[in-house]
N, C-alpha and C positions, 0 to 999 in steps of 0.2 A: 581433367574436363573435355569433351569432344569439342572442338570448336566448328565440327559442319554442322553437328547437333545443333547449337546456339544459332549458329548461321540460318539454318532453316527455321528455327522460331522466329527470330527477326525477320525472316522472310515472310512469311505466315502474317505477323502482325502489321507488316508493311502491306501485303496483299488483301488484307481485309478492310484498311482505310482505304487503299488506292481503287480499290475495286468498288468500293460502294460510295464512294467517294466521286468517282466517273459516273455511275449510275446517277447519283442526286444531281450532280450538276448540269448532265443532260436533261433529266425530268424538269429542276427548276428553268431551264433556257426554255424549252416546250412550254412549260404553263407559262412565263414570263412572257414570251413574244403574243402566247395569246390573249393573255389580260392586258398588255398595253394597246392590244387594237381597239378592244373594247373602252378601256377608261377614255379615250380618245374622244368618243362619243359620251361616255356614262360616268363619267369621274364620283358620282354619287354610291358606286358599286364598290369602292375601292377597298372596304372591309373584307367584303365575301371574295373579291378578285386574290387579294393578300393570303388569303385563308386556303385557298385551291393552290395558289402559286408553290405556297411554302411547303406546302404536306411533303412532297419530295425529298425533303432534306432528310429528314428522320433517318433514311438508308445509312447516309453518311453518317450520322451520329453513332448508330447502332455498330458499324465496321468499328469506329474509334473507340468505343466502349471495348469492343473486344480485344482489341489492340492494347487497352491499357490492361486488361485483365490478365494477357498474354505476358506482360511486362512486369505485373506483380506475379506472377507465377513464377517466372524465371528471377527474380529478385534483383530484377535492374535498379529499382528505388533504393533497395537497403545496401548493406555492404558488400559481398560477395556474389559473382554470379550465381544462380544454381546450376548444379552438372548436369546437362542435358545431354544424353548419349542421340547417335542418329536415329534411331527408331522413335524417341519421345520427340525429336526434332521434326519428323516426319508428321507424326501424329498432330502437333503443333499446327504444322503447315497445314495439313487436310482438314485439321477442327477450322481454322480459320478460313480456308476456302467457304465453307457454307453461307456465312454471313456475306463473303466477297462478290461471290457470284449472285445468291439473293439479291441482295442490295442493287447490283450492277441491272441485273434485268427488271427488278421490280420498281427500282427508280426510273427506269426511263419509262416503263409503262405506265406506273401511276403518274409521269407527267403529261403522257398521252390520255389516259384518263381525267385529269383536272384539266385538260386543254378542252377536252369536252365537257366537263361541267360550267368551265366558263362561259363557253359559247350558248349552252343551257340556260344559265344565269341570265347572260344578258337579253334574253329575248322573255323568259320565265323567272325572273328574281325569286318568287318564291318556290322555285324547286331548286336553287342553288344548294342550298343544306341538305335539303331532303333526299336528292338522287346526287348532284356531284359530289357533295364531301363523302357520304356513304358508300358510294361506286369505289371513288380512290381509296376508302380505307379498306375498302375489300383486297385492294390491290395489296396495300400494306403487310396484310395478314401473311404474306410469304415472306414480306423480310422480316418479320418477327419469327417465324419459325426458322429460318435460318440465323437469325439471332441467338436463336433457345439453343437449337442441335450444337453450334459452335461453343457457347456457355458451356454445355452440359458436357461436350466432348474435354474441354480445357479444364475445368473444374474435377469431372468424377473419372475420365478417361483417360486422363494421364498423370502418371503419378512421378514427379521430378524428385 
């Protein structure tokens, strides 16, 4: 078993989780700061504000799921670890970067979009779901594309 290939696979799994998790946490912070200011004056909007604040958390979930897929692929939860050579390790690492980088940037920008939706919903609550959530979901699409690319590369593109 090539230890470097296995190390690259583990590094890819970690990068998928860490990068997308960083994007989610920054996005949540941006939305949360915006919502707390609004809720101090309009606590009745808690439900809508919470929805807009938690939307960026999905990027971190996508990264975690891809990391779990990598762990399954290399048989981390089974008996003996799969033999992963250097090329396979690099492919897994690269596949994980798709969801990690997409999650990093889309999480941050989704948080900014949600903060705008929160500000809009404070003035026009009827537009909170119509525009605020819809615009945030458009940013989410790119995190989903990163997840899809990582998933396909790990399960179709890499033979371990």
